C-alpha positions as CSV (number, residue, x, y, z in Angstrom):
1,M,-2.7,-2.7,2.4
2,P,-2.6,1.3,3.8
3,G,-0.8,3.3,1.1
4,D,0.6,6.0,0.2
5,D,-1.7,7.7,-2.5
6,T,-5.3,7.8,0.1
7,N,-5.0,11.5,0.0
8,V,-5.6,12.1,-3.8
9,Q,-8.7,13.8,-4.7
10,S,-11.2,12.8,-7.6
11,R,-11.2,14.5,-10.5
12,N,-14.8,14.8,-9.9
13,S,-15.3,14.2,-6.4
14,D,-19.1,14.6,-6.0
15,A,-20.7,11.2,-7.0
16,R,-23.1,13.2,-8.6
17,E,-21.7,14.8,-10.9
18,L,-20.2,11.4,-12.1
19,N,-23.8,9.9,-12.5
20,L,-23.5,7.2,-9.7
21,P,-26.4,6.4,-7.9
22,Q,-27.1,7.6,-4.2
23,G,-24.5,5.8,-1.7
24,V,-22.1,4.6,-4.7
25,P,-18.9,6.8,-4.1
26,P,-16.8,7.7,-6.7
27,L,-13.8,4.7,-7.9
28,T,-10.7,7.5,-7.2
29,S,-7.9,4.5,-7.5
30,L,-7.0,1.5,-9.3
31,Y,-4.4,-0.9,-7.6
32,L,-3.2,-2.6,-10.5
33,Y,-1.3,-5.8,-9.6
34,I,0.7,-5.8,-12.5
35,A,3.2,-8.7,-11.9
36,G,2.4,-12.0,-10.5
37,T,5.6,-12.9,-10.2
38,C,9.1,-11.1,-8.2
39,N,12.7,-11.1,-8.7
40,L,13.0,-11.5,-5.3
41,A,11.5,-13.9,-2.9
42,C,11.1,-11.7,0.3
43,L,10.2,-13.5,3.5
44,H,7.9,-11.1,4.6
45,C,5.5,-11.0,1.5
46,W,1.9,-10.5,2.4
47,I,1.3,-10.8,-2.0
48,T,3.3,-14.1,-2.2
49,P,4.0,-14.1,-6.0
50,G,5.9,-16.6,-7.6
51,F,9.6,-15.9,-7.9
52,S,11.3,-15.7,-11.4
53,P,14.6,-13.8,-11.5
54,D,14.0,-13.0,-15.1
55,G,10.3,-12.9,-15.5
56,N,10.0,-16.1,-17.3
57,G,7.1,-18.0,-16.8
58,G,5.7,-15.4,-14.7
59,Q,2.1,-14.3,-14.7
60,F,1.5,-10.5,-16.0
61,L,-1.5,-8.3,-16.3
62,K,-2.2,-8.0,-19.7
63,L,-2.1,-4.4,-21.5
64,E,-5.4,-4.4,-22.5
65,Y,-6.9,-5.4,-19.5
66,V,-4.6,-2.4,-18.1
67,E,-6.2,-0.1,-20.5
68,K,-9.9,-1.5,-20.4
69,A,-10.0,-1.1,-16.6
70,I,-8.7,2.5,-17.0
71,R,-11.0,3.2,-20.0
72,E,-14.0,2.4,-18.0
73,A,-13.0,3.6,-14.5
74,I,-12.0,7.3,-15.8
75,P,-16.3,7.9,-16.0
76,L,-16.3,7.1,-12.5
77,G,-13.6,9.7,-11.0
78,L,-10.7,7.4,-11.5
79,N,-7.8,9.9,-10.8
80,S,-4.7,7.7,-10.1
81,V,-3.1,4.2,-10.1
82,K,-1.0,2.0,-8.1
83,L,1.3,0.0,-10.1
84,T,2.7,-2.6,-7.8
85,G,3.4,-6.7,-8.1
86,G,5.4,-9.0,-7.4
87,E,7.7,-6.2,-8.8
88,P,5.9,-4.4,-11.8
89,A,8.9,-3.5,-13.4
90,L,9.4,-6.9,-14.1
91,H,6.5,-6.9,-16.5
92,P,7.6,-7.1,-20.1
93,R,5.3,-4.3,-21.3
94,F,5.8,-2.0,-18.0
95,R,7.2,1.0,-20.4
96,E,3.5,0.7,-22.2
97,I,1.4,0.2,-19.2
98,V,3.1,3.6,-17.4
99,S,2.4,5.1,-20.9
100,S,-0.9,4.2,-21.2
101,A,-1.8,5.6,-17.7
102,S,0.0,8.8,-18.7
103,K,-2.0,9.3,-21.4
104,A,-5.0,9.3,-19.5
105,N,-3.5,11.7,-17.5
106,L,-3.7,10.0,-13.9
107,R,-1.5,10.4,-11.3
108,I,0.8,7.2,-11.3
109,N,2.2,5.9,-8.3
110,I,4.7,2.9,-8.4
111,E,5.9,0.5,-5.4
112,T,9.2,-1.1,-6.4
113,N,12.1,-3.2,-5.0
114,G,14.1,-1.2,-6.9
115,T,16.3,-3.5,-7.9
116,L,15.3,-3.4,-11.8
117,I,15.5,0.6,-11.6
118,N,18.5,2.0,-13.8
119,E,19.3,5.6,-15.1
120,D,17.5,5.1,-18.8
121,L,14.3,3.8,-16.8
122,A,14.2,6.5,-14.6
123,N,14.5,9.1,-16.8
124,F,11.5,7.8,-19.2
125,L,9.5,7.7,-15.8
126,S,10.6,11.2,-14.9
127,I,9.3,11.9,-18.8
128,K,5.9,10.2,-18.2
129,S,5.2,12.2,-15.1
130,V,5.3,9.6,-12.7
131,S,3.8,11.1,-9.3
132,F,5.5,9.1,-6.7
133,V,7.7,6.1,-6.4
134,S,8.8,3.8,-3.2
135,V,11.9,1.8,-2.9
136,S,12.0,-0.9,-0.3
137,I,15.1,-1.1,1.5
138,D,14.6,-3.2,4.9
139,G,17.9,-2.5,6.5
140,S,20.6,-0.1,6.1
141,T,23.1,-2.9,5.8
142,A,23.4,-5.7,3.1
143,K,23.5,-8.5,5.2
144,V,19.9,-7.3,6.8
145,H,18.1,-6.4,3.7
146,D,19.7,-9.6,1.9
147,G,18.5,-12.1,4.5
148,L,14.7,-10.8,4.4
149,R,14.4,-10.5,0.7
150,M,16.5,-13.7,0.1
151,V,19.0,-12.6,-3.2
152,E,22.4,-11.5,-2.5
153,G,22.8,-8.3,-4.1
154,S,19.3,-6.9,-3.6
155,H,20.2,-4.5,-1.0
156,R,23.1,-2.7,-3.2
157,Q,21.0,-2.8,-6.7
158,A,18.1,-1.0,-4.5
159,L,20.4,1.5,-3.5
160,E,21.2,2.1,-7.2
161,G,17.8,2.2,-8.1
162,I,17.3,5.0,-5.5
163,K,20.0,6.8,-6.9
164,A,18.7,6.6,-10.2
165,L,15.6,8.2,-9.4
166,V,16.8,10.9,-7.6
167,K,19.5,11.3,-10.8
168,A,16.2,12.0,-12.8
169,G,14.7,14.1,-10.6
170,F,12.5,12.2,-8.1
171,S,12.0,12.1,-4.1
172,P,11.4,8.6,-4.0
173,Q,10.2,7.0,-0.4
174,L,12.3,4.4,1.2
175,I,9.7,2.1,2.9
176,C,11.0,-0.2,5.7
177,T,9.4,-2.9,7.1
178,L,10.3,-3.7,10.3
179,H,10.7,-6.8,12.4
180,Q,13.2,-8.3,15.2
181,G,15.8,-8.2,12.9
182,N,16.1,-5.0,11.8
183,A,14.5,-3.0,14.3
184,F,17.6,-2.0,15.8
185,Q,18.7,0.1,12.7
186,L,15.6,2.6,12.9
187,L,18.3,5.5,13.1
188,E,20.6,4.0,10.5
189,V,17.7,3.5,8.0
190,V,16.7,7.2,8.3
191,N,20.2,8.3,8.0
192,L,20.5,6.4,4.9
193,A,17.3,7.7,3.3
194,E,18.4,11.2,3.8
195,S,21.9,10.2,2.4
196,L,20.7,9.1,-0.7
197,G,17.9,12.2,-1.4
198,C,15.0,10.6,-0.6
199,G,12.1,12.2,0.2
200,S,10.8,10.5,2.8
201,V,11.0,7.2,4.9
202,K,8.1,4.6,5.6
203,F,8.2,2.2,8.4
204,N,5.6,-0.8,7.8
205,H,5.4,-3.9,10.1
206,V,4.7,-7.2,9.1
207,Q,1.3,-8.1,7.9
208,R,-0.2,-11.7,9.1
209,I,-1.2,-12.4,5.3
210,G,0.8,-14.6,2.7
211,R,4.2,-15.4,3.4
212,G,4.3,-12.8,6.2
213,E,1.8,-15.2,8.3
214,R,4.6,-17.5,9.3
215,F,7.4,-14.7,9.2
216,A,5.2,-12.5,11.8
217,I,4.9,-15.1,14.1
218,E,8.4,-16.3,14.2
219,N,9.7,-12.9,13.6
220,G,7.2,-10.1,14.3
221,L,7.4,-7.6,16.5
222,E,5.1,-7.5,19.4
223,I,2.0,-4.2,20.0
224,T,4.4,-2.7,23.1
225,E,7.5,-2.8,20.4
226,I,5.6,-1.0,18.0
227,V,4.1,1.1,19.7
228,Q,7.7,2.0,21.5
229,L,9.3,2.7,18.2
230,Y,6.8,4.8,16.9
231,Q,7.1,7.3,20.0
232,R,10.8,6.9,19.2
233,V,10.1,8.3,16.1
234,E,7.7,10.9,17.1
235,D,9.9,12.0,20.0
236,E,13.9,11.4,18.9
237,L,13.9,10.9,15.1
238,Q,11.1,13.0,13.4
239,P,12.3,16.3,15.1
240,K,16.0,16.0,13.9
241,S,15.3,14.7,10.6
242,R,15.1,16.6,7.1
243,I,12.7,14.9,5.7
244,P,9.3,13.2,7.0
245,I,9.3,9.9,9.0
246,F,5.6,7.7,8.3
247,F,5.1,5.0,10.4
248,A,2.1,2.5,10.2
249,V,0.1,2.8,13.1
250,P,-3.8,3.9,12.9
251,I,-4.5,7.4,13.6
252,A,-5.8,6.8,16.9
253,F,-2.1,6.6,17.7
254,F,-1.2,9.9,16.3
255,P,0.3,13.0,18.2
256,I,-3.2,15.7,18.2
257,Q,-0.6,18.1,15.6
258,K,-0.3,15.2,13.5
259,L,-4.2,14.9,12.7
260,L,-4.3,18.1,11.3
261,D,-2.1,17.3,8.8
262,D,-3.9,16.8,5.4
263,S,-1.7,13.8,4.1
264,L,-2.7,11.4,6.6
265,N,-2.0,8.1,5.9
266,R,-4.8,5.4,5.4
267,C,-6.6,3.4,3.1
268,N,-9.4,4.6,1.1
269,V,-11.1,1.1,1.0
270,K,-14.4,2.4,-0.6
271,N,-13.0,4.5,-3.0
272,I,-10.6,2.0,-4.7
273,L,-10.4,-1.2,-6.5
274,G,-7.7,-3.3,-7.0
275,L,-6.8,-5.1,-10.6
276,L,-4.7,-9.0,-10.0
277,A,-2.2,-9.9,-12.4
278,S,-5.3,-12.6,-13.7
279,G,-7.4,-10.0,-14.6
280,E,-9.7,-10.4,-11.4
281,L,-11.0,-7.4,-10.1
282,S,-11.0,-7.4,-6.2
283,M,-10.6,-5.2,-2.9
284,C,-6.9,-5.0,-3.7
285,G,-4.7,-7.5,-3.6
286,I,-6.3,-9.2,-1.0
287,G,-7.8,-11.1,-3.3
288,V,-4.8,-13.4,-4.3
289,N,-5.1,-14.9,-0.6
290,V,-8.8,-14.5,0.3
291,P,-11.1,-15.6,-3.2
292,E,-14.7,-14.1,-1.7
293,L,-13.0,-10.8,-2.1
294,I,-13.0,-11.1,-5.7
295,Y,-15.4,-9.3,-7.4
296,G,-15.2,-10.1,-11.4
297,H,-12.9,-10.2,-14.1
298,I,-11.9,-7.2,-16.3
299,E,-12.1,-9.1,-19.4
300,T,-15.8,-10.2,-19.1
301,D,-17.4,-7.7,-16.8
302,N,-18.1,-4.3,-17.3
303,L,-16.2,-1.9,-14.3
304,R,-19.3,0.8,-13.5
305,E,-21.6,-2.5,-13.2
306,V,-19.2,-4.0,-11.0
307,W,-18.6,-0.8,-9.0
308,I,-22.2,-0.2,-8.3
309,R,-24.3,-3.6,-8.3
310,H,-21.6,-6.1,-7.0
311,P,-23.3,-7.5,-3.5
312,G,-19.4,-7.5,-2.1
313,L,-19.1,-4.1,-2.8
314,I,-22.8,-3.0,-1.4
315,K,-22.2,-4.8,1.6
316,L,-18.9,-2.9,2.0
317,R,-20.5,0.4,1.7
318,E,-23.2,-0.5,4.1
319,Q,-21.3,-1.9,6.9
320,V,-18.4,0.0,7.1
321,P,-17.8,1.6,9.3
322,A,-21.4,1.9,10.6
323,Q,-21.3,-1.6,12.1
324,F,-18.0,-1.7,13.2
325,E,-17.2,-4.2,16.3
326,G,-14.8,-4.0,18.9
327,I,-12.7,-0.9,19.7
328,C,-13.0,0.2,16.0
329,A,-16.7,0.8,17.2
330,Q,-16.0,2.7,20.1
331,C,-12.8,5.1,18.2
332,L,-13.3,8.3,17.1
333,H,-11.6,8.0,14.0
334,R,-13.4,5.2,12.8
335,K,-15.1,7.1,9.8
336,I,-11.7,8.5,8.8
337,C,-9.0,5.5,10.0
338,L,-12.2,2.9,8.1
339,G,-10.7,0.2,10.0
340,Y,-7.2,0.9,9.3
341,C,-6.8,-2.3,6.6
342,I,-10.3,-4.5,6.2
343,A,-8.1,-6.4,3.8
344,Q,-6.4,-7.7,6.7
345,N,-9.4,-7.4,9.2
346,Y,-11.5,-10.1,7.0
347,H,-8.7,-12.0,6.2
348,T,-8.1,-12.6,10.1
349,S,-11.9,-12.9,10.8
350,G,-14.1,-13.5,8.3
351,K,-15.9,-10.2,8.5
352,L,-15.6,-6.7,7.1
353,T,-16.6,-5.0,10.4
354,A,-14.2,-6.9,12.6
355,P,-11.7,-4.5,14.2
356,F,-8.1,-4.0,13.4
357,N,-6.4,-6.3,15.5
358,F,-3.2,-4.6,16.1
359,C,-5.9,-1.8,18.1
360,E,-8.0,-4.5,19.7
361,N,-4.9,-6.0,21.0
362,A,-3.1,-2.6,22.2
363,A,-6.5,-2.2,24.0
364,E,-6.4,-5.4,26.2
365,L,-3.1,-4.3,27.1
366,G,-3.9,-0.7,27.9
367,L,-1.7,1.0,25.1
368,F,-5.0,2.4,23.4
369,P,-5.3,5.8,23.9
370,H,-8.5,6.5,26.3
371,S,-9.0,10.1,24.7
372,R,-9.8,8.4,21.6
373,L,-12.8,6.6,22.5
374,F,-16.0,7.6,22.6
375,K,-17.7,8.5,26.3
376,N,-20.2,6.5,27.7
């Protein structure tokens, strides 16, 4: 899904300097799904990891796989890793993984539910020069958050995790997934983030993948509601907030002034590769739910060979965005937005070229900005 580190540039952004064949872009970021299990059982999760409060019996990415992937990806242009899961801090060798990435002088981004972050771990992450940490808080109250995360006390623990990160010098991002049960707390979530010392807030909406597919049908927001909430953020909340507020809508819905911002939140799908807890190489975490988007296994395959020659990646480079269909083919931003989330588009349609469903539905409802379309 569209992430937080997509604006990072490769340490060698020119593919020629990396001795890559024509048409093969640098591999700038690895998404490391180091834990195939989680200590929470979130109703909206798109990865659908196993549930294990203490991590016992869970699936975890081997440290040697992480080290091999980093070693083989650096000559391809790697400059950042994202540690995610499941819950990455549940990994029994989490600190060693962080240390390996830090030793390689990589930018380290961590996505966590925050419940396992204490002062000692936060200080360790600071010492290892972790660049960015995001913590999921799905409501301003424990009742709302814990009801979605399915573990009592998780809201309190996540808040303590944020406080520990702030004390260690971080300005973590608070990520909130909006649905029918918490959209009314929009302002309260922003106020909570500010009071905790967070550096930013990001509002997502439920993805129709994994457990999130059923949850979105029963509790997700309609397109009109999402657009209205985004307009409220831009018109009312952001002007009064001390911290940036990001909202998960495609670039075509951004006001003109936001298009000038260098930190556009987008998924640079052509420059990333996912490494699943099983050791399998995938477009991102989508390989857990869509096996045909798995490109190999880090134990047996050479990462350079996979990156350059795998038919799935060659097809991605040829078709995105050149062969986009529907509203994405007409959009002025298609070369930047890149279909917003190719993983979700493929999951829905079985095609890399399918339009992003949000934009397609918005166009049908007359909500897609006409000024962002090519004129016939």
